[in-house]
C-alpha beads as a LAMMPS data file, in Angstrom:
LAMMPS data file: protein, C-alpha beads

106 atoms
105 bonds

1 atom types
1 bond types

-500.0 500.0 xlo xhi
-500.0 500.0 ylo yhi
-500.0 500.0 zlo zhi

Masses

1 110.0

Atoms # bond

1 1 1 274.203 14.490 -457.237
2 1 1 272.325 17.014 -456.687
3 1 1 274.810 18.367 -454.257
4 1 1 277.181 18.451 -457.295
5 1 1 274.559 20.375 -459.746
6 1 1 274.109 23.426 -456.926
7 1 1 277.410 23.900 -456.664
8 1 1 278.025 24.140 -460.302
9 1 1 275.024 26.546 -461.146
10 1 1 276.461 28.441 -457.574
11 1 1 279.432 28.427 -459.623
12 1 1 278.096 29.392 -462.989
13 1 1 276.131 32.408 -461.089
14 1 1 278.970 33.786 -459.554
15 1 1 280.723 34.209 -462.957
16 1 1 277.761 36.393 -464.568
17 1 1 278.112 38.597 -461.350
18 1 1 278.821 42.285 -461.956
19 1 1 281.818 43.920 -460.303
20 1 1 281.423 46.707 -457.729
21 1 1 280.914 50.192 -459.434
22 1 1 282.682 51.694 -456.385
23 1 1 286.553 52.082 -456.750
24 1 1 288.934 50.476 -453.997
25 1 1 290.778 53.233 -451.796
26 1 1 294.763 53.196 -452.597
27 1 1 296.948 52.932 -449.655
28 1 1 298.994 55.536 -448.978
29 1 1 301.868 52.948 -450.349
30 1 1 300.077 51.935 -453.502
31 1 1 299.953 55.229 -454.674
32 1 1 303.843 56.022 -454.092
33 1 1 303.945 57.727 -450.754
34 1 1 305.625 55.186 -448.525
35 1 1 306.911 57.897 -446.170
36 1 1 303.454 58.502 -445.530
37 1 1 302.669 55.066 -444.974
38 1 1 305.409 54.598 -442.536
39 1 1 304.389 57.277 -440.419
40 1 1 301.230 56.121 -440.462
41 1 1 302.180 52.816 -438.936
42 1 1 301.999 51.637 -434.832
43 1 1 305.405 52.170 -433.307
44 1 1 305.853 48.323 -432.922
45 1 1 305.163 47.690 -436.877
46 1 1 307.560 51.124 -437.394
47 1 1 310.171 49.235 -435.245
48 1 1 309.601 46.091 -437.394
49 1 1 310.411 47.867 -441.030
50 1 1 313.165 49.450 -439.967
51 1 1 314.700 46.188 -438.516
52 1 1 313.742 44.779 -442.019
53 1 1 315.793 48.046 -443.462
54 1 1 318.971 47.843 -441.318
55 1 1 319.078 43.859 -441.763
56 1 1 318.538 44.647 -445.687
57 1 1 321.465 46.937 -445.383
58 1 1 323.990 44.370 -444.375
59 1 1 324.456 45.576 -441.191
60 1 1 323.788 43.825 -437.651
61 1 1 320.698 44.783 -435.273
62 1 1 318.850 41.981 -432.821
63 1 1 316.039 44.337 -432.633
64 1 1 314.892 47.874 -432.918
65 1 1 313.945 49.156 -429.546
66 1 1 313.414 52.805 -430.666
67 1 1 312.465 54.255 -433.309
68 1 1 311.924 58.161 -433.119
69 1 1 311.374 60.342 -435.677
70 1 1 314.116 63.512 -436.566
71 1 1 314.438 66.966 -438.303
72 1 1 317.148 66.894 -440.557
73 1 1 315.951 69.174 -443.639
74 1 1 312.867 69.202 -445.173
75 1 1 313.053 64.998 -445.891
76 1 1 311.497 62.627 -443.349
77 1 1 314.300 60.447 -441.319
78 1 1 314.127 58.683 -438.256
79 1 1 316.735 57.871 -435.715
80 1 1 316.612 53.211 -435.006
81 1 1 318.161 52.371 -431.791
82 1 1 319.238 48.378 -431.685
83 1 1 319.371 46.449 -428.732
84 1 1 323.142 46.292 -428.975
85 1 1 323.030 50.366 -428.262
86 1 1 323.767 51.076 -432.189
87 1 1 322.083 54.166 -433.578
88 1 1 321.072 54.201 -437.433
89 1 1 319.566 56.827 -439.150
90 1 1 317.101 55.866 -442.000
91 1 1 315.231 57.653 -444.879
92 1 1 312.309 56.588 -446.370
93 1 1 311.710 57.926 -450.184
94 1 1 308.651 58.040 -451.231
95 1 1 308.778 55.287 -453.436
96 1 1 309.656 52.986 -450.588
97 1 1 313.426 52.640 -450.571
98 1 1 314.901 52.905 -447.267
99 1 1 318.581 54.416 -446.862
100 1 1 320.305 53.364 -443.587
101 1 1 323.090 55.435 -442.134
102 1 1 325.565 54.253 -439.082
103 1 1 328.220 56.073 -437.703
104 1 1 332.002 55.139 -439.381
105 1 1 332.868 52.119 -437.235
106 1 1 329.593 50.517 -436.793

Bonds

1 1 1 2
2 1 2 3
3 1 3 4
4 1 4 5
5 1 5 6
6 1 6 7
7 1 7 8
8 1 8 9
9 1 9 10
10 1 10 11
11 1 11 12
12 1 12 13
13 1 13 14
14 1 14 15
15 1 15 16
16 1 16 17
17 1 17 18
18 1 18 19
19 1 19 20
20 1 20 21
21 1 21 22
22 1 22 23
23 1 23 24
24 1 24 25
25 1 25 26
26 1 26 27
27 1 27 28
28 1 28 29
29 1 29 30
30 1 30 31
31 1 31 32
32 1 32 33
33 1 33 34
34 1 34 35
35 1 35 36
36 1 36 37
37 1 37 38
38 1 38 39
39 1 39 40
40 1 40 41
41 1 41 42
42 1 42 43
43 1 43 44
44 1 44 45
45 1 45 46
46 1 46 47
47 1 47 48
48 1 48 49
49 1 49 50
50 1 50 51
51 1 51 52
52 1 52 53
53 1 53 54
54 1 54 55
55 1 55 56
56 1 56 57
57 1 57 58
58 1 58 59
59 1 59 60
60 1 60 61
61 1 61 62
62 1 62 63
63 1 63 64
64 1 64 65
65 1 65 66
66 1 66 67
67 1 67 68
68 1 68 69
69 1 69 70
70 1 70 71
71 1 71 72
72 1 72 73
73 1 73 74
74 1 74 75
75 1 75 76
76 1 76 77
77 1 77 78
78 1 78 79
79 1 79 80
80 1 80 81
81 1 81 82
82 1 82 83
83 1 83 84
84 1 84 85
85 1 85 86
86 1 86 87
87 1 87 88
88 1 88 89
89 1 89 90
90 1 90 91
91 1 91 92
92 1 92 93
93 1 93 94
94 1 94 95
95 1 95 96
96 1 96 97
97 1 97 98
98 1 98 99
99 1 99 100
100 1 100 101
101 1 101 102
102 1 102 103
103 1 103 104
104 1 104 105
105 1 105 106
């Protein structure tokens, strides 16, 4: 019974705690800049993100072996190579939308 009273007292005390005055720093993705978030990813994380984007686009890919940033205009773009040898171009918009482009016949 004593432990129940102690636990109840701790819960009541915790409810009265003041929140921190220090605001949390938003991540790049939370501020609407998913492109910067993708650039900041490690290579394995970026390959996983691009694998998901390719599959979500309804394209076949069992694994991404390489993802490199390519220069095409002003927007960041990546070329992702799948394990079967197919390559896809991926644009990531600031809002997180990924546009996957494949060659005709792929």
